[in-house]
Phi, psi and omega in degrees: 000330180287324182287325178288321179289329182281337180267337189282148180286147182281129179248358178148188181288141176266173193295332178293320184282329186212081178289348187269353179289159176273137181247119181292337180211131177238147179285122185297143175059025182285133011254008182290315186294311171300323178297315182298315177304313178296323179295321182293315173305313180298319184291317172309313176295319179290339176271000175289137176293154187305324185298313178305308179300322175291320178290330180290313180295318179302305189295315181302321181287328183285321180297318182296313184294318178299318181299312180290319170310304180300313180298320180294316184286347177245018182276156170295326183291321176298312192297327176298310184295321185293319187293319179291334176277330174286345190289120180302141178260145179239000000 
């Protein structure tokens, strides 16, 4: 919890720091509704068959591979490395 709080960007004072400020939006039913939504999502995930999870993991792995290869091919780091390798030696 501490790490999440220290790495998230600050968007302004939170309710604990300034309870007197007007809040234009509040999560309805908090904390019960978000907790219930999370519980339903976890239930739905746990009731999926193994075949669904296998397909999910396969497509996720393929997507990550494509993302990494695409990013590497267009990165500044790669272009610097290829320039130093293709430079003729004397």
